[in-house]
CHARMM-style PDB file with segment names, atoms N, HN, CA, C and O in Angstrom:
ATOM      1  N   ASP     1       1.856  54.734  32.903  1.00  0.00      PROA
ATOM      2  CA  ASP     1       2.217  54.416  34.283  1.00  0.00      PROA
ATOM      3  C   ASP     1       3.739  54.537  34.470  1.00  0.00      PROA
ATOM      4  O   ASP     1       4.205  55.190  35.403  1.00  0.00      PROA
ATOM      5  N   ILE     2       4.492  53.909  33.586  1.00  0.00      PROA
ATOM      6  HN  ILE     2       4.113  53.378  32.828  1.00  0.00      PROA
ATOM      7  CA  ILE     2       5.962  53.945  33.658  1.00  0.00      PROA
ATOM      8  C   ILE     2       6.450  55.380  33.477  1.00  0.00      PROA
ATOM      9  O   ILE     2       7.349  55.834  34.184  1.00  0.00      PROA
ATOM     10  N   PHE     3       5.849  56.085  32.525  1.00  0.00      PROA
ATOM     11  HN  PHE     3       5.118  55.717  31.950  1.00  0.00      PROA
ATOM     12  CA  PHE     3       6.233  57.462  32.222  1.00  0.00      PROA
ATOM     13  C   PHE     3       6.029  58.363  33.440  1.00  0.00      PROA
ATOM     14  O   PHE     3       6.913  59.143  33.795  1.00  0.00      PROA
ATOM     15  N   ASP     4       4.865  58.256  34.076  1.00  0.00      PROA
ATOM     16  HN  ASP     4       4.146  57.623  33.788  1.00  0.00      PROA
ATOM     17  CA  ASP     4       4.551  59.110  35.225  1.00  0.00      PROA
ATOM     18  C   ASP     4       5.393  58.772  36.453  1.00  0.00      PROA
ATOM     19  O   ASP     4       5.788  59.671  37.195  1.00  0.00      PROA
ATOM     20  N   LYS     5       5.670  57.494  36.676  1.00  0.00      PROA
ATOM     21  HN  LYS     5       5.348  56.763  36.073  1.00  0.00      PROA
ATOM     22  CA  LYS     5       6.448  57.088  37.846  1.00  0.00      PROA
ATOM     23  C   LYS     5       7.899  57.546  37.764  1.00  0.00      PROA
ATOM     24  O   LYS     5       8.572  57.665  38.788  1.00  0.00      PROA
ATOM     25  N   ASN     6       8.382  57.803  36.555  1.00  0.00      PROA
ATOM     26  HN  ASN     6       7.835  57.706  35.723  1.00  0.00      PROA
ATOM     27  CA  ASN     6       9.775  58.206  36.374  1.00  0.00      PROA
ATOM     28  C   ASN     6       9.894  59.685  36.045  1.00  0.00      PROA
ATOM     29  O   ASN     6      10.695  60.082  35.199  1.00  0.00      PROA
ATOM     30  N   ARG     7       9.096  60.488  36.716  1.00  0.00      PROA
ATOM     31  HN  ARG     7       8.445  60.165  37.403  1.00  0.00      PROA
ATOM     32  CA  ARG     7       9.141  61.953  36.641  1.00  0.00      PROA
ATOM     33  C   ARG     7       9.016  62.476  35.216  1.00  0.00      PROA
ATOM     34  O   ARG     7       9.572  63.525  34.890  1.00  0.00      PROA
ATOM     35  N   LYS     8       8.304  61.768  34.380  1.00  0.00      PROA
ATOM     36  HN  LYS     8       7.852  60.916  34.645  1.00  0.00      PROA
ATOM     37  CA  LYS     8       8.047  62.152  32.978  1.00  0.00      PROA
ATOM     38  C   LYS     8       9.340  62.365  32.199  1.00  0.00      PROA
ATOM     39  O   LYS     8       9.418  63.219  31.316  1.00  0.00      PROA
ATOM     40  N   ALA     9      10.349  61.574  32.544  1.00  0.00      PROA
ATOM     41  HN  ALA     9      10.286  60.880  33.261  1.00  0.00      PROA
ATOM     42  CA  ALA     9      11.652  61.717  31.897  1.00  0.00      PROA
ATOM     43  C   ALA     9      11.940  60.571  30.927  1.00  0.00      PROA
ATOM     44  O   ALA     9      12.855  60.675  30.110  1.00  0.00      PROA
ATOM     45  N   TYR    10      11.182  59.491  31.005  1.00  0.00      PROA
ATOM     46  HN  TYR    10      10.439  59.407  31.669  1.00  0.00      PROA
ATOM     47  CA  TYR    10      11.469  58.338  30.160  1.00  0.00      PROA
ATOM     48  C   TYR    10      10.955  58.538  28.746  1.00  0.00      PROA
ATOM     49  O   TYR    10       9.847  59.032  28.538  1.00  0.00      PROA
ATOM     50  N   GLY    11      11.772  58.149  27.778  1.00  0.00      PROA
ATOM     51  HN  GLY    11      12.672  57.748  27.946  1.00  0.00      PROA
ATOM     52  CA  GLY    11      11.379  58.161  26.380  1.00  0.00      PROA
ATOM     53  C   GLY    11      11.029  56.752  25.944  1.00  0.00      PROA
ATOM     54  O   GLY    11      10.856  55.861  26.776  1.00  0.00      PROA
ATOM     55  N   THR    12      10.925  56.552  24.639  1.00  0.00      PROA
ATOM     56  HN  THR    12      11.066  57.276  23.963  1.00  0.00      PROA
ATOM     57  CA  THR    12      10.491  55.254  24.114  1.00  0.00      PROA
ATOM     58  C   THR    12      11.464  54.131  24.452  1.00  0.00      PROA
ATOM     59  O   THR    12      11.034  53.008  24.716  1.00  0.00      PROA
ATOM     60  N   ARG    13      12.748  54.409  24.450  1.00  0.00      PROA
ATOM     61  HN  ARG    13      13.097  55.321  24.236  1.00  0.00      PROA
ATOM     62  CA  ARG    13      13.734  53.352  24.694  1.00  0.00      PROA
ATOM     63  C   ARG    13      13.661  52.819  26.115  1.00  0.00      PROA
ATOM     64  O   ARG    13      13.642  51.607  26.332  1.00  0.00      PROA
ATOM     65  N   LYS    14      13.620  53.720  27.076  1.00  0.00      PROA
ATOM     66  HN  LYS    14      13.636  54.705  26.900  1.00  0.00      PROA
ATOM     67  CA  LYS    14      13.570  53.292  28.474  1.00  0.00      PROA
ATOM     68  C   LYS    14      12.230  52.644  28.805  1.00  0.00      PROA
ATOM     69  O   LYS    14      12.175  51.698  29.590  1.00  0.00      PROA
ATOM     70  N   ILE    15      11.151  53.149  28.210  1.00  0.00      PROA
ATOM     71  HN  ILE    15      11.196  53.918  27.572  1.00  0.00      PROA
ATOM     72  CA  ILE    15       9.839  52.542  28.444  1.00  0.00      PROA
ATOM     73  C   ILE    15       9.824  51.135  27.877  1.00  0.00      PROA
ATOM     74  O   ILE    15       9.248  50.229  28.480  1.00  0.00      PROA
ATOM     75  N   LYS    16      10.454  50.941  26.720  1.00  0.00      PROA
ATOM     76  HN  LYS    16      10.921  51.677  26.231  1.00  0.00      PROA
ATOM     77  CA  LYS    16      10.510  49.604  26.112  1.00  0.00      PROA
ATOM     78  C   LYS    16      11.239  48.630  27.030  1.00  0.00      PROA
ATOM     79  O   LYS    16      10.801  47.491  27.190  1.00  0.00      PROA
ATOM     80  N   VAL    17      12.336  49.057  27.632  1.00  0.00      PROA
ATOM     81  HN  VAL    17      12.692  49.983  27.502  1.00  0.00      PROA
ATOM     82  CA  VAL    17      13.100  48.204  28.549  1.00  0.00      PROA
ATOM     83  C   VAL    17      12.244  47.835  29.758  1.00  0.00      PROA
ATOM     84  O   VAL    17      12.237  46.682  30.190  1.00  0.00      PROA
ATOM     85  N   GLU    18      11.521  48.819  30.306  1.00  0.00      PROA
ATOM     86  HN  GLU    18      11.527  49.755  29.956  1.00  0.00      PROA
ATOM     87  CA  GLU    18      10.673  48.562  31.473  1.00  0.00      PROA
ATOM     88  C   GLU    18       9.549  47.589  31.130  1.00  0.00      PROA
ATOM     89  O   GLU    18       9.223  46.711  31.929  1.00  0.00      PROA
ATOM     90  N   LEU    19       8.955  47.742  29.950  1.00  0.00      PROA
ATOM     91  HN  LEU    19       9.220  48.456  29.301  1.00  0.00      PROA
ATOM     92  CA  LEU    19       7.891  46.818  29.533  1.00  0.00      PROA
ATOM     93  C   LEU    19       8.434  45.408  29.327  1.00  0.00      PROA
ATOM     94  O   LEU    19       7.757  44.425  29.628  1.00  0.00      PROA
ATOM     95  N   LYS    20       9.658  45.314  28.815  1.00  0.00      PROA
ATOM     96  HN  LYS    20      10.208  46.112  28.570  1.00  0.00      PROA
ATOM     97  CA  LYS    20      10.266  43.994  28.619  1.00  0.00      PROA
ATOM     98  C   LYS    20      10.499  43.304  29.967  1.00  0.00      PROA
ATOM     99  O   LYS    20      10.342  42.089  30.086  1.00  0.00      PROA
ATOM    100  N   LYS    21      10.878  44.101  30.987  1.00  0.00      PROA
ATOM    101  HN  LYS    21      11.005  45.088  30.890  1.00  0.00      PROA
ATOM    102  CA  LYS    21      11.049  43.543  32.334  1.00  0.00      PROA
ATOM    103  C   LYS    21       9.724  42.990  32.862  1.00  0.00      PROA
ATOM    104  O   LYS    21       9.699  42.022  33.622  1.00  0.00      PROA
ATOM    105  N   ARG    22       8.628  43.622  32.446  1.00  0.00      PROA
ATOM    106  HN  ARG    22       8.648  44.408  31.828  1.00  0.00      PROA
ATOM    107  CA  ARG    22       7.296  43.182  32.884  1.00  0.00      PROA
ATOM    108  C   ARG    22       6.752  42.048  32.017  1.00  0.00      PROA
ATOM    109  O   ARG    22       5.657  41.541  32.261  1.00  0.00      PROA
ATOM    110  N   GLY    23       7.524  41.655  31.004  1.00  0.00      PROA
ATOM    111  HN  GLY    23       8.413  42.068  30.805  1.00  0.00      PROA
ATOM    112  CA  GLY    23       7.111  40.535  30.163  1.00  0.00      PROA
ATOM    113  C   GLY    23       6.303  40.914  28.941  1.00  0.00      PROA
ATOM    114  O   GLY    23       5.662  40.054  28.337  1.00  0.00      PROA
ATOM    115  N   LEU    24       6.319  42.187  28.561  1.00  0.00      PROA
ATOM    116  HN  LEU    24       6.840  42.886  29.052  1.00  0.00      PROA
ATOM    117  CA  LEU    24       5.584  42.650  27.386  1.00  0.00      PROA
ATOM    118  C   LEU    24       6.551  43.015  26.276  1.00  0.00      PROA
ATOM    119  O   LEU    24       7.576  43.652  26.520  1.00  0.00      PROA
ATOM    120  N   THR    25       6.222  42.608  25.049  1.00  0.00      PROA
ATOM    121  HN  THR    25       5.390  42.091  24.851  1.00  0.00      PROA
ATOM    122  CA  THR    25       7.046  42.955  23.901  1.00  0.00      PROA
ATOM    123  C   THR    25       6.291  43.986  23.074  1.00  0.00      PROA
ATOM    124  O   THR    25       5.252  43.683  22.487  1.00  0.00      PROA
ATOM    125  N   VAL    26       6.818  45.197  23.032  1.00  0.00      PROA
ATOM    126  HN  VAL    26       7.662  45.442  23.509  1.00  0.00      PROA
ATOM    127  CA  VAL    26       6.184  46.304  22.306  1.00  0.00      PROA
ATOM    128  C   VAL    26       7.279  47.048  21.555  1.00  0.00      PROA
ATOM    129  O   VAL    26       8.368  47.267  22.086  1.00  0.00      PROA
ATOM    130  N   SER    27       6.982  47.441  20.305  1.00  0.00      PROA
ATOM    131  HN  SER    27       6.097  47.263  19.874  1.00  0.00      PROA
ATOM    132  CA  SER    27       7.975  48.166  19.527  1.00  0.00      PROA
ATOM    133  C   SER    27       8.071  49.613  19.978  1.00  0.00      PROA
ATOM    134  O   SER    27       7.131  50.164  20.552  1.00  0.00      PROA
ATOM    135  N   ARG    28       9.220  50.220  19.709  1.00  0.00      PROA
ATOM    136  HN  ARG    28       9.983  49.772  19.243  1.00  0.00      PROA
ATOM    137  CA  ARG    28       9.418  51.624  20.057  1.00  0.00      PROA
ATOM    138  C   ARG    28       8.480  52.520  19.268  1.00  0.00      PROA
ATOM    139  O   ARG    28       8.034  53.551  19.773  1.00  0.00      PROA
ATOM    140  N   ARG    29       8.177  52.137  18.034  1.00  0.00      PROA
ATOM    141  HN  ARG    29       8.540  51.300  17.624  1.00  0.00      PROA
ATOM    142  CA  ARG    29       7.267  52.945  17.215  1.00  0.00      PROA
ATOM    143  C   ARG    29       5.871  52.983  17.829  1.00  0.00      PROA
ATOM    144  O   ARG    29       5.230  54.033  17.874  1.00  0.00      PROA
ATOM    145  N   ARG    30       5.411  51.831  18.298  1.00  0.00      PROA
ATOM    146  HN  ARG    30       5.932  50.978  18.261  1.00  0.00      PROA
ATOM    147  CA  ARG    30       4.092  51.771  18.915  1.00  0.00      PROA
ATOM    148  C   ARG    30       4.068  52.617  20.190  1.00  0.00      PROA
ATOM    149  O   ARG    30       3.113  53.352  20.441  1.00  0.00      PROA
ATOM    150  N   ILE    31       5.137  52.501  20.993  1.00  0.00      PROA
ATOM    151  HN  ILE    31       5.913  51.903  20.788  1.00  0.00      PROA
ATOM    152  CA  ILE    31       5.231  53.294  22.224  1.00  0.00      PROA
ATOM    153  C   ILE    31       5.210  54.777  21.873  1.00  0.00      PROA
ATOM    154  O   ILE    31       4.525  55.569  22.521  1.00  0.00      PROA
ATOM    155  N   GLY    32       5.968  55.143  20.841  1.00  0.00      PROA
ATOM    156  HN  GLY    32       6.524  54.500  20.315  1.00  0.00      PROA
ATOM    157  CA  GLY    32       6.019  56.540  20.400  1.00  0.00      PROA
ATOM    158  C   GLY    32       4.663  57.035  19.940  1.00  0.00      PROA
ATOM    159  O   GLY    32       4.274  58.162  20.247  1.00  0.00      PROA
ATOM    160  N   ARG    33       3.926  56.187  19.194  1.00  0.00      PROA
ATOM    161  HN  ARG    33       4.242  55.271  18.945  1.00  0.00      PROA
ATOM    162  CA  ARG    33       2.597  56.554  18.723  1.00  0.00      PROA
ATOM    163  C   ARG    33       1.645  56.788  19.893  1.00  0.00      PROA
ATOM    164  O   ARG    33       0.896  57.765  19.910  1.00  0.00      PROA
ATOM    165  N   ILE    34       1.682  55.877  20.874  1.00  0.00      PROA
ATOM    166  HN  ILE    34       2.291  55.084  20.861  1.00  0.00      PROA
ATOM    167  CA  ILE    34       0.813  55.998  22.040  1.00  0.00      PROA
ATOM    168  C   ILE    34       1.160  57.266  22.827  1.00  0.00      PROA
ATOM    169  O   ILE    34       0.272  57.986  23.282  1.00  0.00      PROA
ATOM    170  N   MET    35       2.463  57.529  22.980  1.00  0.00      PROA
ATOM    171  HN  MET    35       3.184  56.944  22.609  1.00  0.00      PROA
ATOM    172  CA  MET    35       2.888  58.734  23.702  1.00  0.00      PROA
ATOM    173  C   MET    35       2.402  59.988  22.972  1.00  0.00      PROA
ATOM    174  O   MET    35       1.951  60.945  23.602  1.00  0.00      PROA
ATOM    175  N   LYS    36       2.495  59.977  21.645  1.00  0.00      PROA
ATOM    176  HN  LYS    36       2.861  59.200  21.133  1.00  0.00      PROA
ATOM    177  CA  LYS    36       2.068  61.134  20.860  1.00  0.00      PROA
ATOM    178  C   LYS    36       0.563  61.345  20.982  1.00  0.00      PROA
ATOM    179  O   LYS    36       0.105  62.480  21.115  1.00  0.00      PROA
ATOM    180  N   GLU    37      -0.216  60.248  20.938  1.00  0.00      PROA
ATOM    181  HN  GLU    37       0.156  59.326  20.831  1.00  0.00      PROA
ATOM    182  CA  GLU    37      -1.671  60.342  21.058  1.00  0.00      PROA
ATOM    183  C   GLU    37      -2.079  60.932  22.409  1.00  0.00      PROA
ATOM    184  O   GLU    37      -3.032  61.707  22.494  1.00  0.00      PROA
ATOM    185  N   GLN    38      -1.356  60.563  23.451  1.00  0.00      PROA
ATOM    186  HN  GLN    38      -0.582  59.934  23.382  1.00  0.00      PROA
ATOM    187  CA  GLN    38      -1.695  61.018  24.795  1.00  0.00      PROA
ATOM    188  C   GLN    38      -0.982  62.319  25.174  1.00  0.00      PROA
ATOM    189  O   GLN    38      -1.163  62.827  26.281  1.00  0.00      PROA
ATOM    190  N   GLY    39      -0.178  62.851  24.264  1.00  0.00      PROA
ATOM    191  HN  GLY    39      -0.031  62.438  23.365  1.00  0.00      PROA
ATOM    192  CA  GLY    39       0.512  64.121  24.497  1.00  0.00      PROA
ATOM    193  C   GLY    39       1.638  64.020  25.510  1.00  0.00      PROA
ATOM    194  O   GLY    39       1.924  64.987  26.216  1.00  0.00      PROA
ATOM    195  N   LEU    40       2.281  62.862  25.590  1.00  0.00      PROA
ATOM    196  HN  LEU    40       2.048  62.077  25.017  1.00  0.00      PROA
ATOM    197  CA  LEU    40       3.383  62.665  26.529  1.00  0.00      PROA
ATOM    198  C   LEU    40       4.702  62.980  25.839  1.00  0.00      PROA
ATOM    199  O   LEU    40       5.011  62.417  24.788  1.00  0.00      PROA
ATOM    200  N   VAL    41       5.479  63.880  26.430  1.00  0.00      PROA
ATOM    201  HN  VAL    41       5.228  64.337  27.284  1.00  0.00      PROA
ATOM    202  CA  VAL    41       6.785  64.244  25.887  1.00  0.00      PROA
ATOM    203  C   VAL    41       7.790  64.167  27.021  1.00  0.00      PROA
ATOM    204  O   VAL    41       7.582  64.739  28.091  1.00  0.00      PROA
ATOM    205  N   SER    42       8.885  63.454  26.777  1.00  0.00      PROA
ATOM    206  HN  SER    42       9.054  62.989  25.908  1.00  0.00      PROA
ATOM    207  CA  SER    42       9.932  63.334  27.792  1.00  0.00      PROA
ATOM    208  C   SER    42      10.506  64.703  28.107  1.00  0.00      PROA
ATOM    209  O   SER    42      10.658  65.536  27.213  1.00  0.00      PROA
ATOM    210  N   SER    43      10.826  64.939  29.374  1.00  0.00      PROA
ATOM    211  HN  SER    43      10.702  64.262  30.099  1.00  0.00      PROA
ATOM    212  CA  SER    43      11.382  66.236  29.770  1.00  0.00      PROA
ATOM    213  C   SER    43      12.755  66.462  29.150  1.00  0.00      PROA
ATOM    214  O   SER    43      13.201  67.605  29.042  1.00  0.00      PROA
ATOM    215  N   TYR    44      13.429  65.395  28.743  1.00  0.00      PROA
ATOM    216  HN  TYR    44      13.067  64.467  28.831  1.00  0.00      PROA
ATOM    217  CA  TYR    44      14.735  65.545  28.105  1.00  0.00      PROA
ATOM    218  C   TYR    44      14.597  65.841  26.616  1.00  0.00      PROA
ATOM    219  O   TYR    44      15.536  66.342  25.998  1.00  0.00      PROA
ATOM    220  N   THR    45      13.433  65.537  26.031  1.00  0.00      PROA
ATOM    221  HN  THR    45      12.671  65.130  26.534  1.00  0.00      PROA
ATOM    222  CA  THR    45      13.211  65.807  24.614  1.00  0.00      PROA
ATOM    223  C   THR    45      13.059  67.296  24.369  1.00  0.00      PROA
ATOM    224  O   THR    45      13.457  67.801  23.319  1.00  0.00      PROA
ATOM    225  N   ILE    46      12.481  68.004  25.337  1.00  0.00      PROA
ATOM    226  HN  ILE    46      12.158  67.594  26.190  1.00  0.00      PROA
ATOM    227  CA  ILE    46      12.266  69.440  25.193  1.00  0.00      PROA
ATOM    228  C   ILE    46      13.624  70.145  25.210  1.00  0.00      PROA
ATOM    229  O   ILE    46      14.421  69.955  26.129  1.00  0.00      PROA
ATOM    230  N   ALA    47      13.875  70.958  24.184  1.00  0.00      PROA
ATOM    231  HN  ALA    47      13.227  71.112  23.438  1.00  0.00      PROA
ATOM    232  CA  ALA    47      15.163  71.629  24.057  1.00  0.00      PROA
ATOM    233  C   ALA    47      15.407  72.571  25.238  1.00  0.00      PROA
ATOM    234  O   ALA    47      14.521  73.325  25.638  1.00  0.00      PROA
ATOM    235  N   GLN    48      16.586  72.516  25.770  1.00  0.00      PROA
ATOM    236  HN  GLN    48      17.306  71.903  25.445  1.00  0.00      PROA
ATOM    237  CA  GLN    48      16.983  73.406  26.853  1.00  0.00      PROA
ATOM    238  C   GLN    48      17.731  74.593  26.241  1.00  0.00      PROA
ATOM    239  O   GLN    48      18.630  74.403  25.422  1.00  0.00      PROA
ATOM    240  N   TYR    49      17.363  75.820  26.635  1.00  0.00      PROA
ATOM    241  HN  TYR    49      16.632  75.974  27.300  1.00  0.00      PROA
ATOM    242  CA  TYR    49      18.042  76.997  26.111  1.00  0.00      PROA
ATOM    243  C   TYR    49      19.344  77.203  26.863  1.00  0.00      PROA
ATOM    244  O   TYR    49      19.351  77.345  28.086  1.00  0.00      PROA
ATOM    245  N   LYS    50      20.444  77.218  26.126  1.00  0.00      PROA
ATOM    246  HN  LYS    50      20.439  77.102  25.132  1.00  0.00      PROA
ATOM    247  CA  LYS    50      21.760  77.416  26.724  1.00  0.00      PROA
ATOM    248  C   LYS    50      22.435  78.588  26.009  1.00  0.00      PROA
ATOM    249  O   LYS    50      22.944  78.418  24.901  1.00  0.00      PROA
ATOM    250  N   PRO    51      22.447  79.753  26.612  1.00  0.00      PROA
ATOM    251  CA  PRO    51      23.020  80.923  25.938  1.00  0.00      PROA
ATOM    252  C   PRO    51      24.534  80.794  25.768  1.00  0.00      PROA
ATOM    253  O   PRO    51      25.229  80.286  26.648  1.00  0.00      PROA
ATOM    254  N   GLN    52      25.022  81.255  24.640  1.00  0.00      PROA
ATOM    255  HN  GLN    52      24.458  81.668  23.925  1.00  0.00      PROA
ATOM    256  CA  GLN    52      26.448  81.253  24.365  1.00  0.00      PROA
ATOM    257  C   GLN    52      27.057  82.518  24.953  1.00  0.00      PROA
ATOM    258  O   GLN    52      26.470  83.596  24.866  1.00  0.00      PROA
ATOM    259  N   LYS    53      28.229  82.384  25.549  1.00  0.00      PROA
ATOM    260  HN  LYS    53      28.707  81.508  25.620  1.00  0.00      PROA
ATOM    261  CA  LYS    53      28.883  83.556  26.126  1.00  0.00      PROA
ATOM    262  C   LYS    53      29.431  84.466  25.038  1.00  0.00      PROA
ATOM    263  O   LYS    53      29.329  85.689  25.142  1.00  0.00      PROA
ATOM    264  N   THR    54      30.009  83.882  23.999  1.00  0.00      PROA
ATOM    265  HN  THR    54      30.092  82.889  23.915  1.00  0.00      PROA
ATOM    266  CA  THR    54      30.507  84.671  22.879  1.00  0.00      PROA
ATOM    267  C   THR    54      30.077  84.011  21.581  1.00  0.00      PROA
ATOM    268  O   THR    54      29.761  82.822  21.537  1.00  0.00      PROA
ATOM    269  N   SER    55      30.073  84.801  20.547  1.00  0.00      PROA
ATOM    270  HN  SER    55      30.330  85.767  20.583  1.00  0.00      PROA
ATOM    271  CA  SER    55      29.763  84.273  19.232  1.00  0.00      PROA
ATOM    272  C   SER    55      30.956  83.458  18.737  1.00  0.00      PROA
ATOM    273  O   SER    55      32.077  83.649  19.208  1.00  0.00      PROA
ATOM    274  N   CYS    56      30.723  82.562  17.802  1.00  0.00      PROA
ATOM    275  HN  CYS    56      29.812  82.406  17.419  1.00  0.00      PROA
ATOM    276  CA  CYS    56      31.783  81.683  17.304  1.00  0.00      PROA
ATOM    277  C   CYS    56      32.932  82.453  16.655  1.00  0.00      PROA
ATOM    278  O   CYS    56      34.102  82.192  16.937  1.00  0.00      PROA
ATOM    279  N   ASN    57      32.591  83.400  15.785  1.00  0.00      PROA
ATOM    280  HN  ASN    57      31.641  83.612  15.556  1.00  0.00      PROA
ATOM    281  CA  ASN    57      33.619  84.110  15.022  1.00  0.00      PROA
ATOM    282  C   ASN    57      33.837  85.533  15.525  1.00  0.00      PROA
ATOM    283  O   ASN    57      34.166  86.425  14.744  1.00  0.00      PROA
ATOM    284  N   GLU    58      33.660  85.741  16.784  1.00  0.00      PROA
ATOM    285  HN  GLU    58      33.393  85.017  17.419  1.00  0.00      PROA
ATOM    286  CA  GLU    58      33.721  87.096  17.314  1.00  0.00      PROA
ATOM    287  C   GLU    58      35.144  87.538  17.680  1.00  0.00      PROA
ATOM    288  O   GLU    58      35.407  88.737  17.761  1.00  0.00      PROA
ATOM    289  N   SER    59      36.049  86.607  17.899  1.00  0.00      PROA
ATOM    290  HN  SER    59      35.835  85.632  17.833  1.00  0.00      PROA
ATOM    291  CA  SER    59      37.386  86.998  18.344  1.00  0.00      PROA
ATOM    292  C   SER    59      38.134  87.721  17.222  1.00  0.00      PROA
ATOM    293  O   SER    59      38.101  87.305  16.064  1.00  0.00      PROA
ATOM    294  N   VAL    60      38.805  88.803  17.589  1.00  0.00      PROA
ATOM    295  HN  VAL    60      38.832  89.141  18.530  1.00  0.00      PROA
ATOM    296  CA  VAL    60      39.558  89.600  16.628  1.00  0.00      PROA
ATOM    297  C   VAL    60      41.025  89.524  17.025  1.00  0.00      PROA
ATOM    298  O   VAL    60      41.391  89.863  18.150  1.00  0.00      PROA
ATOM    299  N   GLN    61      41.852  89.083  16.105  1.00  0.00      PROA
ATOM    300  HN  GLN    61      41.555  88.808  15.191  1.00  0.00      PROA
ATOM    301  CA  GLN    61      43.281  88.958  16.358  1.00  0.00      PROA
ATOM    302  C   GLN    61      44.010  90.163  15.775  1.00  0.00      PROA
ATOM    303  O   GLN    61      43.636  90.692  14.728  1.00  0.00      PROA
ATOM    304  N   ALA    62      45.021  90.569  16.452  1.00  0.00      PROA
ATOM    305  HN  ALA    62      45.326  90.139  17.302  1.00  0.00      PROA
ATOM    306  CA  ALA    62      45.836  91.684  15.959  1.00  0.00      PROA
ATOM    307  C   ALA    62      46.715  91.190  14.808  1.00  0.00      PROA
ATOM    308  O   ALA    62      47.127  90.031  14.785  1.00  0.00      PROA
ATOM    309  N   ASN    63      46.995  92.080  13.857  1.00  0.00      PROA
ATOM    310  HN  ASN    63      46.660  93.022  13.876  1.00  0.00      PROA
ATOM    311  CA  ASN    63      47.826  91.743  12.709  1.00  0.00      PROA
ATOM    312  C   ASN    63      49.292  91.977  13.104  1.00  0.00      PROA
ATOM    313  O   ASN    63      49.910  92.948  12.670  1.00  0.00      PROA
ATOM    314  N   GLU    64      49.829  91.090  13.918  1.00  0.00      PROA
ATOM    315  HN  GLU    64      49.327  90.301  14.271  1.00  0.00      PROA
ATOM    316  CA  GLU    64      51.174  91.263  14.467  1.00  0.00      PROA
ATOM    317  C   GLU    64      52.275  91.057  13.431  1.00  0.00      PROA
ATOM    318  O   GLU    64      53.362  91.620  13.560  1.00  0.00      PROA
ATOM    319  N   LEU    65      52.001  90.262  12.417  1.00  0.00      PROA
ATOM    320  HN  LEU    65      51.118  89.804  12.312  1.00  0.00      PROA
ATOM    321  CA  LEU    65      53.013  89.988  11.394  1.00  0.00      PROA
ATOM    322  C   LEU    65      52.913  90.944  10.211  1.00  0.00      PROA
ATOM    323  O   LEU    65      53.671  90.829   9.248  1.00  0.00      PROA
ATOM    324  N   ASN    66      51.971  91.894  10.287  1.00  0.00      PROA
ATOM    325  HN  ASN    66      51.355  91.987  11.070  1.00  0.00      PROA
ATOM    326  CA  ASN    66      51.732  92.861   9.212  1.00  0.00      PROA
ATOM    327  C   ASN    66      51.493  92.177   7.871  1.00  0.00      PROA
ATOM    328  O   ASN    66      52.006  92.609   6.839  1.00  0.00      PROA
ATOM    329  N   ARG    67      50.728  91.130   7.902  1.00  0.00      PROA
ATOM    330  HN  ARG    67      50.312  90.778   8.740  1.00  0.00      PROA
ATOM    331  CA  ARG    67      50.403  90.413   6.670  1.00  0.00      PROA
ATOM    332  C   ARG    67      49.336  91.192   5.912  1.00  0.00      PROA
ATOM    333  O   ARG    67      48.450  91.808   6.504  1.00  0.00      PROA
ATOM    334  N   GLU    68      49.445  91.148   4.591  1.00  0.00      PROA
ATOM    335  HN  GLU    68      50.166  90.648   4.111  1.00  0.00      PROA
ATOM    336  CA  GLU    68      48.486  91.852   3.748  1.00  0.00      PROA
ATOM    337  C   GLU    68      47.655  90.824   3.011  1.00  0.00      PROA
ATOM    338  O   GLU    68      48.164  90.058   2.193  1.00  0.00      PROA
ATOM    339  N   PHE    69      46.373  90.820   3.313  1.00  0.00      PROA
ATOM    340  HN  PHE    69      45.960  91.442   3.977  1.00  0.00      PROA
ATOM    341  CA  PHE    69      45.468  89.879   2.682  1.00  0.00      PROA
ATOM    342  C   PHE    69      44.669  90.604   1.608  1.00  0.00      PROA
ATOM    343  O   PHE    69      43.718  91.322   1.913  1.00  0.00      PROA
ATOM    344  N   LEU    70      45.048  90.418   0.378  1.00  0.00      PROA
ATOM    345  HN  LEU    70      45.821  89.834   0.130  1.00  0.00      PROA
ATOM    346  CA  LEU    70      44.381  91.060  -0.739  1.00  0.00      PROA
ATOM    347  C   LEU    70      43.698  90.014  -1.588  1.00  0.00      PROA
ATOM    348  O   LEU    70      44.289  88.985  -1.916  1.00  0.00      PROA
ATOM    349  N   GLN    71      42.473  90.271  -1.939  1.00  0.00      PROA
ATOM    350  HN  GLN    71      41.993  91.107  -1.673  1.00  0.00      PROA
ATOM    351  CA  GLN    71      41.763  89.374  -2.837  1.00  0.00      PROA
ATOM    352  C   GLN    71      41.968  89.836  -4.256  1.00  0.00      PROA
ATOM    353  O   GLN    71      41.924  91.031  -4.547  1.00  0.00      PROA
ATOM    354  N   LYS    72      42.189  88.895  -5.129  1.00  0.00      PROA
ATOM    355  HN  LYS    72      42.224  87.924  -4.893  1.00  0.00      PROA
ATOM    356  CA  LYS    72      42.450  89.235  -6.538  1.00  0.00      PROA
ATOM    357  C   LYS    72      41.279  88.871  -7.400  1.00  0.00      PROA
ATOM    358  OT1 LYS    72      41.315  89.082  -8.612  1.00  0.00      PROA
TER     359      LYS     72
END
């Protein structure tokens, strides 16, 4: 009920807080187990694809100081 009313965005922590407001004491593990049994997954848990504009090591610097890097 709590999960559906909150646009399927609540995870175990927020559901636990809401249940505590209603006077129920339930562990996060139990909430997680129940969610898993019923196939409930928070929309924030699902990984969002965020493409990178450039690769991490893609920048190429000019050898302005004419340094010679030789491996021995």
